[in-house]
RONULO-727961 format. One record per residue: x, y, z of N, C-alpha, C, O in turn; residue in one letter. Coordinates in steps of 0.2 Angstrom, whole numbers, plus 2048, in hexadecimal, padded with zeros to 3 digits. Example, Ala and Ser with C-alpha at 12.3 -4.5 7.8 and 13.67 -1.06 7.14 Angstrom:
<recs>
8427E482783E7EA8278427F08278477EF82Aa;8407F58238447FB824840800827843806828s;
</recs>
This chain:
<recs>
B7A4C5B4EB7C4CCB52B854C7B53B884C4B58m;B874C7B4DB8F4C6B4DB934C8B48B8F4CAB44y;B984C8B48B9D4CBB43B9C4C7B3BB994C2B39m;B9E4CAB38BA24D0B36B9C4D7B36B964D6B36p;B9F4DDB37B9C4E2B37B994E5B32B964EBB33g;B9A4E2B2CB944E4B25B8D4E1B25B884E3B22h;B8D4DBB2BB884D8B2EB834D6B26B7D4D6B26k;B864D6B20B844D3B18B7E4D7B18B794D4B17r;B804DFB19B7B4E3B17B7C4E5B11B804E9B11n;B7A4E3B0BB7A4E5B05B784EAB01B7B4EDAFCf;B724ECB06B6E4F3B04B724F9B05B734FDB01e;B754F9B0BB7A4FEB0EB814FFB0AB83504B08k;B834F8B0AB8A4F7B06B894F3B00B8A4EDAFFf;B864F7AFBB864F1AF5B8C4EFAF2B8A4EBAEDp;B934F1AF2B984EDAF1B994E8AF2B9D4E5AEEw;B974E5AF9B994E1AFAB974D8AF7B994D2AF7l;B904DBAF3B8E4D6AF0B924D4AECB924CEAEBr;B964D9AE9B9A4D6AE3BA14D3AE5BA54D1AE1n;BA24D1AEABA74CDAEDBA44C8AF3BA74C7AF8i;B9E4C5AF0B9B4BFAF3B9B4BEAFBB9B4BAAFFg;B9A4C6AFCB9A4C6B04B954C4B09B944C5B0Fi;B904BFB05B8B4BBB08B8D4B5B0DB8A4B3B12d;B934B3B0AB954AEB0DB9A4B0B13B9D4ACB17l;B9A4B6B14B9D4B9B1AB9C4BAB20B994BFB22d;B9D4B5B24B9A4B2B2BB9F4B1B2FBA44B2B2Di;B9F4AEB35BA44ACB3ABA04A5B3DB9B4A2B3Ct;BA54A3B42BA449DB45B9D49DB48B9E49BB4Ee;B9749DB48B9149DB48B8E496B4AB90491B47i;B8A495B4DB8748DB4EB8748AB46B8548EB42t;B89484B45B87480B3FB8C483B39B8A481B33g;B92487B3BB9448AB35B9C487B37BA148AB34a;B9E481B3DBA547EB3EBA9485B3EBA848AB3Cd;BAE483B41BB5487B42BBA485B3FBBD480B42n;BBD487B3ABC1487B35BCA484B38BCE481B35f;BCA486B3EBD0486B43BCF480B48BD347EB4Bn;BC847EB49BC7479B4EBC2474B4ABBD475B4Dd;BC246FB44BBE46EB41BB9468B47BBA465B4Cp;BB346AB44BAD461B47BAB461B41BAC45BB40e;BA8464B3CBA4462B3ABA4465B32BA9462B2Fg;BA1468B2EBA3468B25BAB46AB25BAE466B20a;BB046EB29BB546DB28BB9466B29BBD463B25f;BB8465B2FBBB45EB2FBBB459B29BBF455B28a;BB445AB25BB4455B1FBB8458B1ABBA454B16e;BB845FB19BBC460B15BC4460B15BC7461B10t;BC745EB1CBCB45CB1EBCF455B1BBD5454B19e;BC9450B1DBCA449B1DBC9448B14BCD445B11a;BC344BB12BC544BB0ABCC44CB07BCF448B04i;BCE451B08BD5455B06BDA450B07BDF44EB03a;BDA44DB0DBE0448B10BDE440B0BBE243CB09a;BDA440B0ABD843AB04BDA43AAFEBDD435AFBe;BD8441AFCBD7442AF5BE1443AF3BE443FAEFl;BE4447AF6BEB448AF7BEF442AF9BF5441AF6w;BED43DAFEBF043AB01BF543BB07BFB438B07g;BF343FB0BBF7441B11BF543EB16BF043BB16s;BF843EB1BBF543AB22BEF441B24BEA440B26r;BF1446B22BEC44BB26BED453B22BF2455B20h;BE6455B21BE845AB1BBE4461B1FBDE461B20s;BE8466B20BE546CB23BE4472B1EBE9475B1Cf;BDD475B1BBDD47CB18BE0480B1BBE147FB21p;BE2486B16BE548BB19BE2492B16BE0492B10l;BE0498B1ABDE49DB17BE44A1B17BE34A7B16v;BEB49FB18BF04A5B17BF54A5B11BFB4A7B11g;BF14A1B0DBF649FB09BFC49AB0ABFD497B0Fg;C00498B04C06493B07C09497B0CC0B493B10s;C0A49CB0DC0F49FB11C0E49BB18C12497B1At;C0749DB1BC05499B21C08493B21C0C492B26v;C0548FB1CC08487B1CC10488B1DC13484B22g;C1348AB1BC1A489B1AC1E48CB21C22489B24i;C1A492B23C1C494B2CC1B48EB30C2048CB34l;C1548CB30C12486B32C15480B32C1547CB38a;C1847FB2EC1C479B2DC23478B2EC25473B30a;C2547FB2DC2D47EB31C2C47EB39C2F47AB3Cv;C27484B3CC26483B42C2447EB46C2447EB4Cy;C21479B42C21470B43C2246BB45C1F466B48a;C2946DB40C2E46AB3EC35469B41C39465B40l;C36470B44C3C470B47C3B473B4EC36474B51t;C41474B51C42477B57C4747DB55C4B47DB51e;C43482B5AC47488B59C4F487B5AC51484B5Fr;C5348AB56C5B48BB56C5D483B51C63482B51g;C59480B4FC5B479B4AC5E47CB44C5D482B42d;C61477B41C65479B3BC62476B36C61470B35s;C6047BB32C5D477B2CC60477B25C66478B25v;C5D477B1DC5F478B18C5A47AB14C55478B16l;C5B47FB10C56481B0BC59481B05C5F482B05i;C54480B00C55483AF9C55489AF7C5048DAF6g;C5B48BAF6C5C492AF5C57496AF0C5749CAEFr;C53491AEDC4D495AE9C47494AECC42493AE8n;C47492AF2C3F494AF7C3E499AF7C4249EAF5c;C3649AAF9C344A0AFAC364A2B01C3849FB06h;C344AAB00C374AFB05C344ABB0EC384ABB13r;C2E4A9B0DC2A4A7B12C2D4A1B17C2C4A0B1Ds;C3249EB12C37497B15C3A49DB1AC3949EB20v;C3F49FB16C444A5B19C434A9B1FC474ABB23y;C3D4AAB1FC364AFB26C364AAB2AC364ADB30s;C354A4B2AC3649EB2EC3B49DB33C3B49DB39a;C4149DB2DC4849AB30C4A4A2B35C4E4A1B3Aa;C484A6B34C4A4ADB37C454ACB3DC474ADB43e;C404ABB3DC3B4ACB43C3D4A7B47C3F4A8B4Dl;C3E4A1B45C3F49AB4CC4749BB4CC4A497B4Fl;C4A4A0B4AC534A1B4AC56498B49C5B495B4Ck;C52497B43C56491B40C5D493B3AC5D497B36l;C6148FB3CC69490B3AC6948CB34C6A486B33r;C66490B2FC6748EB28C6B490B23C6D495B21a;C6C488B1FC71489B19C6E485B13C6A480B13d;C6F487B0DC6C487B06C6F482B03C75481B02y;C6847EAFFC6C47AAF9C6947EAF2C64480AF0i;C6F47DAF0C6F481AE9C6B47DAE3C6E478AE2y;C6547DAE0C63479ADAC6747AAD5C6C47EAD5p;C65477AD0C68476AC9C6547DAC6C60481AC8e;C6947EAC1C67485ABDC65483AB6C6847FAB2t;C60487AB4C5E484AACC6448AAA7C6548FAAAd;C68488AA2C6C48BA9EC6848FA9AC6B492A96p;C6248FA9AC5F493A93C5B498A98C5D49DA97v;C56497A9CC5149CAA0C5749EAA6C564A3AA9l;C5C49BAA7C5F4A0AACC5D49FAB3C5E4A2AB8g;C58498AB4C55497ABBC57494ABFC5C491ABDc;C55493AC6C5648CACAC52488AC6C4E48AAC1y;C52482AC7C4E47CAC4C4E478ACBC4B47AAD0t;C51471ACAC5046BAD0C5546AAD5C5B46AAD4r;C51469ADAC57468AE0C5745FADFC5345BADDv;C5F45EAE0C62457ADFC62453AE4C63456AE9t;C6044DAE5C6144AAEAC68448AEDC69446AF3s;C6C449AE7C74449AE8C7644FAECC7B44FAF0e;C73457AEBC7345AAEEC7345BAF4C7845DAF7s;C6C459AF6C6A458AFDC6F452B01C70452B07v;C7244CAFDC76449B02C7C44BB05C7F449B0Ar;C7E450AFFC85453B01C83458B04C88459B08a;C7F45CB05C7D461B0BC7C45EB12C7F460B16a;C7845AB12C75457B18C7D452B1CC7D451B22l;C83451B17C8944EB18C8C451B1DC8F44FB22s;C89458B1AC9145DB1EC8C460B24C8F462B29k;C8545FB23C82463B29C7E45FB2DC7C45BB29k;C7B45EB32C76459B36C7045FB37C6F463B3Bc;C6A45DB31C66463B32C6045FB33C5F459B32a;C5C462B35C5545EB37C4F45FB32C4A45DB32s;C52463B2EC4A464B28C4E468B23C5346BB23l;C4B466B1EC4D467B17C4846BB14C42469B15v;C48470B10C41473B0DC44474B05C4A476B03v;C3F472B01C40473AFAC3B476AF7C35475AF9i;C3C479AF2C3647BAEDC35476AE7C3A476AE4t;C30473AE6C2F470AE0C2646EAE0C2346BAE5s;C23470ADAC27473AD4C2A47BAD4C2847FAD8p;C2D47DAD1C2F481AD0C2B488ACDC29485AC8t;C2A48EACCC27492AC9C28491AC1C23492ABDy;C2C48FABFC2E48CAB8C2B486AB6C29484AB1e;C2A482ABDC2647AABBC2B476ABAC2A470AB7g;C32478ABEC36471ABFC3546DAC7C3346FACCf;C35466AC5C32465ACAC3845FACDC3B45BAC9i;C3A45FAD4C4145AAD7C3D453AD6C38451AD4s;C42451AD9C41448ADBC3F448AE1C44447AE5d;C3A448AE4C38449AEBC39442AEEC3C443AF4v;C3843EAECC38436AEDC40434AF0C41430AF4s;C44437AEBC4C435AECC4F43CAF2C5443AAF5a;C4C441AF2C4C445AF7C4C445AFEC4F447B03i;C46441AFEC4143FB05C47439B06C4B43BB0Aa;C47434B03C4C42EB05C5342FB09C5542CB0De;C56435B05C5B438B07C5B43CB0FC5F43CB14v;C5643FB0EC53444B15C5243EB1DC5543EB22c;C4E43BB19C4D435B1FC54430B21C5442DB27h;C5842FB1CC5D42BB1FC6242EB23C6542BB27a;C62435B22C6643AB25C6343DB2EC66440B33h;C5B43BB2DC5743EB32C55444B33C54447B39g;C54445B2DC5144DB2AC4A44CB2AC48447B29a;C46450B2AC3F451B26C3E455B20C4045BB21r;C3C454B1CC3A456B15C3545BB15C2F458B16l;C34463B14C2E465B13C2E467B0CC3446AB0Bl;C29466B07C2A46AB01C2446EB01C1E46CB02v;C27474AFEC2347AAFCC20479AF4C2347CAEFd;C1A476AF3C17473AEEC11479AECC0C478AE9e;C1247DAEEC0E485AECC0A484AE5C04485AE4a;C0E481AE1C0D481AD9C0B47CAD8C0947BAD2h;C0A477ADBC08470ADAC0246DADBC01467ADAg;BFD470ADFBF846DAE1BF3469ADBBEF466ADDa;BF546AAD4BF2464AD0BF545FACFBF345AACBh;BFC45FAD2C01459AD1BFF451AD4C00451ADAl;BFE44DAD1BFC447AD3BF2445ACFBEF440AD0g;BF144AACCBEA44AAC8BEC449AC2BF044CABFf;BE7444ABFBE6445AB8BEC444AB4BEB446AAFg;BF2441AB6BF843FAB1BFE444AB2C04445AAFg;BFB449AB8C0344FAB8C07449ABDC05444ABFf;C0D44DABDC11449AC2C10448AC9C0C44DACCp;C12443ACCC10442AD4C11449AD8C1544DAD7e;C0C448ADEC0F44DAE2C1144BAE8C10445AEAs;C17450AEBC1A44FAEFC1844BAF7C1C448AFBa;C1144BAF7C0D449AFDC0F441AFCC1143FB01v;C0E43DAF5C0F437AF4C17436AF3C18430AF1r;C1B43AAF4C22438AF3C27437AF8C2D435AF7c;C23439AFEC28437B05C2843DB08C2B43CB0Dg;C27443B06C28449B0BC25449B11C1F447B11a;C2744BB15C2344CB1CC1E451B1EC1A450B22d;C1E457B1AC1845CB1AC1945EB12C1E45EB0Fm;C14460B0FC13464B0AC0F46AB09C09469B0Bv;C11470B07C0B477B07C0A478B01C0F478AFEv;C03478AFEC02479AF7BFC47EAF8BF847DAFCq;BFC484AF4BF7487AF1BF0486AEEBF1481AEBs;BEC487AEFBE5484AEBBE3488AE7BDF486AE3l;BE648DAE7BE2493AE2BE7494ADDBE5496AD8h;BEC493ADCBF1493AD4BF148FACEBF4491AC9k;BEC489AD1BEC485ACBBE3482ACBBE0480AC6t;BE2481AD2BDC47FAD3BD4485AD3BD548BAD3l;BCF483AD3BCB487AD4BC848AADCBC3489AE0p;BCC48DADDBCD48FAE4BCE497AE5BD249AAE1c;BCC49BAEABCD4A3AEABD54A3AEDBD849FAF1p;BD74A8AE9BDE4AAAEDBDE4AAAF4BD94ABAF7t;BE44A9AF7BE64A7AFEBE54A3B01BE54A2B07q;BE349DAFCBE1497AFFBE6492B00BEA493AFCt;BE548DB04BEC489B02BEB483B07BE6483B0Ba;BEF47EB06BEF479B0BBF5475B0DBFA475B09i;BF5472B12BFC46EB16BFB469B16BF6467B19l;BFF464B14BFE45DB14C02458B18C07456B15h;C00457B1FC05452B24C0544BB21C01447B20l;C0C44BB20C0D443B1DC1143FB22C1443AB20c;C12442B28C1743DB2DC1543DB34C0F43EB35c;C1843BB37C15437B3DC1443EB44C1443DB49d;C14444B42C13448B46C0D44AB48C0944BB43i;C0A44BB4FC0244BB51BFF44FB4DC01454B4Cp;BFA44DB49BF6452B49BF4457B4CBF345CB49v;BF2459B54BF345DB56BF7462B56BF6468B57s;BFE45DB56C03466B55C03468B4FC0346EB4Fs;C03465B4AC01469B44BFF46EB45C01473B44a;BF746CB48BF2470B47BF3477B4ABF347DB47r;BF6475B52BF847BB54BFE47EB53BFF483B56r;C0347DB4DC07481B4BC03483B45C06487B41s;BFE483B43BFA487B3EBF848DB41BF8493B3Fi;BF548CB46BF2491B4ABF5496B4DBF249BB4Fa;BFC495B4CC01499B4FC0149FB4BC014A5B4Dv;C0049EB43C014A1B3CBFB4A5B39BFB4AAB37f;BF549FB39BEF4A1B37BEB4A3B3BBEA4A1B41q;BE74A9B39BE04AEB3BBDD4A9B3EBDC4A4B3Cs;BDA4ABB45BD54A7B49BCF4AAB46BCB4A8B4As;BCD4AFB42BC74B1B3FBC84AFB36BCA4B3B32s;BC84AAB34BCB4A9B2DBC34ABB28BBD4A9B2Ap;BC54AEB23BBF4AEB1EBBA4A9B1DBBD4A4B1As;BB54A9B1EBB14A4B1BBAF4A3B14BAB49EB12y;BB14A9B10BAF4A8B0ABB54A5B08BB44A2B03m;BBD4A4B0ABC14A2B07BC049AB09BC0496B04l;BBE497B11BBC492B12BB848EB0EBB9488B0Et;BB3491B0BBAF48DB07BB048DB01BAC48AAFDy;BB5492AFFBB8490AF7BBD48AAF8BBE485AF4g;BC148AAFFBC5483B00BC047CAFFBBF478AFBi;BBC47DB04BB6478B05BB4476AFEBB3470AFDd;BB2479AF9BB0477AF4BB5475AEEBB3471AE9q;BBB477AEFBC0477AEABC1470AECBC046CAE7c;BC246DAF2BC4468AF3BBF462AF1BC145DAEEv;BB8463AF3BB345EAF0BB345FAE9BB1459AE7r;BB3463AE6BB6465ADEBBC460ADCBBC45CAD7y;BBF460ADEBC545CADDBC5453ADDBC844FADAm;BC1453AE4BC044DAE4BBB449AE0BBA443AE0a;BB744CADBBB344BAD8BB544CAD1BB3448ACDe;BBA450ACFBB9452AC8BC1452AC7BC2453AC1r;BC5452ACCBCC455ACCBD1450AC5BD4453AC1g;BD044BAC6BD3445AC3BD1449AB9BD544AAB5d;BCB449ABABC8449AB3BCA450AAFBCB451AA9a;BC9456AB3BCB45DAB1BD245EAB2BD4462AAEd;BD545BAB6BDE45BAB4BE0458AAEBE545BAABc;BDE453AACBDE44DAA6BDD452AA1BE2452A9Da;BD7456AA1BD545AA9BBD945FA99BD9461A94a;BDC461AA0BE1468AA0BE8465A9CBEC467A98l;BE8460AA0BF045EA9DBF045CA95BF545EA92l;BEB458A93BE9458A8CBEA45EA88BEE45EA83e;BE6464A8ABE746AA86BED46DA87BEE472A83n;BF246BA8CBF646FA8CBFC46CA87C0146FA85l;BFB466A84BFF464A7EC00467A79C04464A75r;BFC46DA79BFB473A73C02475A74C06476A70l;C04475A7BC0C479A7AC12475A79C17478A79f;C1146EA79C1746AA76C1B46FA70C18471A6Ck;C2246FA71C25473A6CC24479A6CC2847CA69g;C1F47DA70C1F483A70C21488A77C2248EA77l;C20482A7BC23485A83C2A481A84C2B47CA81a;C2D484A89C32481A8AC3347CA8FC3047DA94y;C36477A8EC3546FA90C3646FA9AC3B470A9Cp;C3146EA9EC3146DAA3C2D466AA7C2B462AA3n;C2C467AACC2A461AB0C22461AB0C1F45CAAEd;C1F467AB1C19469AB4C1646DAAEC18472AAFd;C1246CAA8C10470AA2C0B475AA6C0A47AAA3p;C08475AABC0347BAADC07481AABC05486AA9t;C0F482AADC11488AAEC15486AA6C19482AA4k;C1248DAA1C1348CA9BC19491A99C18497A99i;C1F48EA99C25495A98C28496A91C2B492A8Ev;C2549CA8FC2549EA89C2B4A3A88C2C4A6A8Dl;C2F4A4A81C314A8A80C314B0A80C2B4B0A82p;C324B5A80C304BBA82C2F4BEA7CC324BCA77r;C294C2A7CC264C4A73C204C8A74C1F4CBA7Ag;C1D4C9A70C174CDA6FC134CAA6FC104C9A6Ad;C0F4C6A76C094C3A75C024C8A77C024CAA7Cy;BFE4CAA73BFA4CFA72BF54CBA77BF34C5A76e;BF44D1A7CBEC4CFA80BF04CBA85BEC4CAA8An;BF54C9A86BF54C2A8CBF74C5A91BFC4C9A90v;BF64C5A97BF84C7A9EBFD4C0AA0BFB4BAAA0e;C034C2AA1C064BCAA3C084BBAACC074C0AAFf;C0A4B4AAFC0B4B5AB6C0F4B7AB6C0F4BDABAe;C154B6AB4C1C4B9AB5C1F4BCAAEC1C4BAAA9m;C234BFAADC284C2AAAC2E4C0AABC2F4C2AB1t;C324BEAA9C3A4BEAABC3E4C1AA4C3B4C1A9Ea;C454C2AA5C474C5A9FC494C1A9AC4B4C4A95p;C484BCA98C484B7A93C424B3A90C424B1A8Bg;C3E4B3A98C384AFA95C334B2A98C354B6A9Dy;C2B4B0A96C254B1A9BC234ABA9DC254A6A9Av;C1F4ABAA3C1C4A4AA6C124A6AA5C0F4ABAA8i;C104A1A9FC084A0A9FC0649CAA5C0B497AA6a;C0249BAA9C01499AAFBFB497AACBF749AAAAy;BFA490AACBF248CAABBEF489AB1BF2488AB6a;BE9489AB2BE4484AB6BDF483AB4BDD485AAFg;BDC480AB9BD747CAB7BD0481AB3BCC47FAAFl;BD0487AB5BCC48DAB2BCD48EAAABC9490AA7g;BD448BAA8BD448DAA1BD1488A9DBD1482A9Ed;BCE48BA98BCB486A91BCE486A8BBD348AA8At;BCD481A87BD047FA81BD2484A7FBD8486A7Fe;BCC487A7EBCB48FA79BD1494A7CBD4497A77k;BD2496A82BD7499A86BDE497A82BE249BA7Fs;BDE490A84BE648DA83BE748FA7CBEC492A7Al;BE148DA78BE548CA6FBE6494A6DBEB495A6Ac;BE1499A70BE449FA6FBEA4A2A6FBED4A6A6Bt;BEC4A0A76BF44A1A79BF949CA74BFD4A0A72l;BF9497A73BFC493A6EBFD497A67C03498A65a;BF8498A65BF749CA5EBFC4A0A5EC004A1A59q;BFC4A5A64C024AAA65C094A9A65C0D4AEA66k;C0B4A3A65C114A1A68C144A0A61C114A0A5Cc;C1B4A0A61C204A1A5AC264A3A5CC2A4A3A57g;C284A6A61C2D4AAA63C334A5A65C3149FA67y;C394A8A65C3E4A3A66C414A5A6DC414ABA6Fe;C444A0A70C474A0A76C4E4A6A74C514A5A6Ef;C4F4ABA79C544AEA77C5A4AFA7EC5A4B4A82s;C5E4A8A7FC604A8A86C654AFA89C6A4B0A86p;C644B2A8DC684B6A90C6C4B5A95C6A4B1A99l;C704B8A95C754B6A9CC724B5AA2C6E4B9AA4e;C744AFAA5C6E4AEAABC704B1AB1C754B1AB4a;C6A4B4AB3C6B4B8ABBC684B2AC0C624B0AC0i;C6E4B0AC3C6B4ABAC7C6F4AEACFC744B2ACFv;C6A4ACAD5C6D4AEADBC744ACADCC754A6ADAt;C7A4B1ADFC814AFADEC804ABAE6C7B4ADAEAp;C854A4AE6C874A2AEBC8A4A7AF1C8E4ACAF0k;C874A6AF8C874ACAFBC8E4A9B02C904A4B02i;C904AEB06C934ACB0CC8E4B0B11C8B4B6B10k;C904ABB17C8B4AFB1BC8E4B1B21C924ADB23r;C8D4B6B25C914BBB28C8D4B7B30C8F4B3B32a;C874BAB31C834B8B36C7C4B4B35C7B4B3B2Fv;C774B1B39C724B0B36C6D4B6B36C6F4BCB38y;C674B5B34C634BBB32C604BFB38C5D4C4B38p;C614B8B3EC5C4BAB45C614BDB48C604BEB4Ef;C664BEB47C6C4C1B4BC6E4C8B49C734CAB4Be;C694CDB46C6B4D3B43C684D7B47C644D4B4Bi;C684DCB48C634E0B4BC624E7B4AC5C4EAB4Ar;C694EBB48C684F1B45C6B4F1B3DC6F4EDB3Bl;C664F6B3AC6A4F5B32C694FEB32C68501B36t;C6C500B2AC6D504B26C6D504B20C704FFB1De;C6950AB1CC6A509B15C7250BB13C7650EB16p;C73508B0FC79508B0BC7B508B03C7A503B00v;C7D50EB01C7B50FAF8C7C506AF6C80502AF9p;C7A504AF0C7B4FCAEFC844FCAEDC884F8AF0l;C85500AE8C8C501AE6C90500AECC964FEAEBd;C8F502AF2C94503AF7C934FEAFCC964FFB02s;C8D4F8AF9C8D4F3AFFC914EFAFFC8F4EBB03a;C974EDAFAC994E7AFAC9E4E6B00CA34EAB02e;C9D4E0B03CA24DFB09C9D4DFB0FC9F4DBB14g;C964E3B0FC944E4B14C904DEB14C8F4DBB0Fr;C8D4DEB1BC874D9B1DC7F4DAB1CC7B4DEB1Fi;C7E4D6B17C754DAB16C714DBB1CC744D7B21a;C6C4DFB1DC674E0B23C614DEB21C5C4E0B24g;C604DCB19C594DDB17C594D5B11C5F4D3B0Fe;C544D3B11C524D0B0AC524D2B05C4E4D7B04y;C544D0AFFC534D3AF8C504CDAF4C534C8AF3v;C4A4CEAF0C474C8AECC454CCAE6C454D2AE5w;C434C6AE1C404C8ADBC384C5ADDC384C2AE2c;C334C7ADBC2D4C5ADCC284C7AD6C274CDAD4y;C254BFAD1C284BAAD4C2D4B9AD2C2F4BDACEp;C314B4AD5C2D4AFAD9C2E4AFAE0C2D4AAAE3p;C314B4AE3C334B6AEAC384B1AEEC374AEAF4g;C3D4B0AEAC434ADAEDC494B1AEFC4B4B5AEAs;C4B4B3AF5C514B6AF5C564B7AF2C594B2AF0p;C584BCAF0C614BDAEBC654BEAF2C6B4BCAF1i;C634C0AF8C684C2AFCC624C2B03C5D4C5B03i;C664BFB07C634BEB0FC664C3B13C6C4C4B11v;C634C6B1AC654C8B1FC6C4C4B21C6D4BEB21p;C714C7B24C774C2B26C7C4C0B22C824BFB23g;C794C1B1AC7E4BFB15C834C6B12C814CCB11e;C8A4C2B11C8E4C9B0FC8C4C9B07C8B4C5B03i;C8C4D2B06C894D5B01C904D3AFCC964D5AFEv;C8F4D0AF5C954D0AF1C944D3AECC8F4D6AEAt;C9A4D4AE9C9A4D8AE0C954D5ADDC904D8ADBr;C954CEADCC904CAAD9C894CBADAC854CBAD5e;C864CDAE1C814CCAE5C7F4D3AE1C7A4D3ADFt;C824D9AE0C814DEADFC804E1AD8C7D4E6AD6i;C844DCAD3C814DAACCC7D4D7ACAC7A4D9AC5d;C7B4D2ACDC754CFACDC6D4D4ACFC684D6ACBc;C6E4D6AD4C684DCAD6C684E1ACFC624E1ACCi;C6D4E4ACDC6D4EAAC8C6B4E6AC2C674E9ABEk;C6E4DFAC0C6A4DEABAC624DAABBC614D7AB6a;C5F4DBABFC5B4D7AC1C564DFABFC524E0ABAl;C584E2AC3C544EAAC3C554EDABCC514F0ABAi;C5A4ECAB7C5A4EEAB2C574E9AACC554EBAA6s;C564E3AAEC514E1AA9C4A4E1AABC474DEAA8r;C484E4AB0C404E7AB2C3D4E3AB5C364E4AB5k;C424DEAB9C3F4DAABCC3D4DDAC3C424E0AC6m;C384DBAC8C354DEACDC394DAAD2C384D4AD4r;C3F4DFAD4C444DFADAC424E2AE0C434E8AE1v;C3F4DDAE5C3D4E1AECC414DFAF2C444D9AF3s;C414E6AF5C434E3AFCC404E4B02C3B4E7B02s;C424E3B08C3F4E3B0EC3E4E9B10C394EBB13t;C434EEB0FC444F6B11C434F9B0CC424FFB0Ce;C414F6B06C3F4FCAFEC44501AFDC43507AFBk;C4A4FFAFFC52503AFFC51503AF7C53509AF5a;C4F4FFAF2C534FDAEDC4F502AEAC4A505AECl;C52504AE3C57500AE0C5E504AE1C63502ADEp;C5E50BAE6C6550FAE6C6950CAEDC6F50DAEEg;C66509AF1C68506AF8C66500AF9C624FDAF6a;C6A4FCAFFC684F7B02C6A4F7B09C6F4F9B0Ai;C654F4B0DC674F6B15C6B4F0B17C694EAB17y;C714F2B1AC764EDB1BC764EEB26C744F2B29c;C794E9B27C7A4E9B2FC7E4EFB31C844F0B30a;C7A4F3B35C7E4FAB38C854F9B3BC864F5B40s;C8A4FBB3AC904FCB3FC8F4FCB46C924FAB4Bs;C8A4FFB46C86500B4FC854F9B52C874F7B57l;C834F6B4EC814EEB51C864EAB53C8A4E6B4Fd;C874EBB5AC8C4E6B5DC8E4DFB5CC934DBB5Dk;C884DDB5AC874D5B58C894D2B54C894CBB54r;C8A4D8B4EC8E4D6B48C954D7B49C984DBB4Ci;C9A4D0B46CA24D2B48CA44D5B42CA94D7B41k;
</recs>
């Protein structure tokens, strides 16, 4: 006599069997509590911490988004100054807005062929911290295209300036296994967030937050509880538990085998730091569904579930050449106010928005990094960037869904906007 309401009644609800609903229980006796573990889940956390090399690891069922929100909440005080890589995921910006953080940006390097952001350098972090006393630096590594920043050098710079370092390693849960580059967990970051489902054998929406600094474990867990469901799906938590145990037993061997198979693409794919992100020229790859299609390239996303046969089949379809297009990179911005200072907005035709203050986020998804953030001044370069992305059939989205014809801007009635 407990939740959920379907009661695992497969005779009455036959479709439930197709989604493994027999694992869908709640915090009954013997099942442990995911948010306050004492039994099996506590063991999962301990195995994960030893496996990745953290001080403590917290499995998550709200994706890396929950991990980012919780980590920023744990590492900052309301109103702090922070530095964010401009290619960070929208969840980082959401955290900054929610906590009224005063965010400035670090611009990563740009690849001349792909036209995308690549690595954040320690020099750019040092320069930014020399100008602004920030309590937290947030970077994304690896990127969607597989570029990895020198986290060790960046961590050293951050700590020398009294700042914490949070690494969004959502795309890198496999790093450190089987010959892949080292994970940020072992490179000096204070907190690291990983999506378990992207490359490892785990269900969608599962992730893990690694605590690597001296923040109390209880404080980190309390921060997670603010954003994570108090009724986590036991189908997902079981998936996490099994994935962690599998990686403890087979992670190195399976990652080494995957890495060996990925050598098929040497000379075929664009050179990056993480070969699980197979960046190929656009072309007619019959019967292949890619993770991401950009104006000049596509990304095939490899994971532990891939077989040598599947990778060989893809490799045989390669043979196209990269045709560099004019790069479309987020224009550098000028901020009028911080996002949390905007209250009223109104739709404005895109071509008439130049000089207005943006009242909504605009981003491409994937990867989900903002082109413009509320409070920033809409420039002609911003408008041209949005229009160019739309013309190249990229998935450009906005908070208020006014695109492609309009963008929400701060209303002239909002007296907070000067």
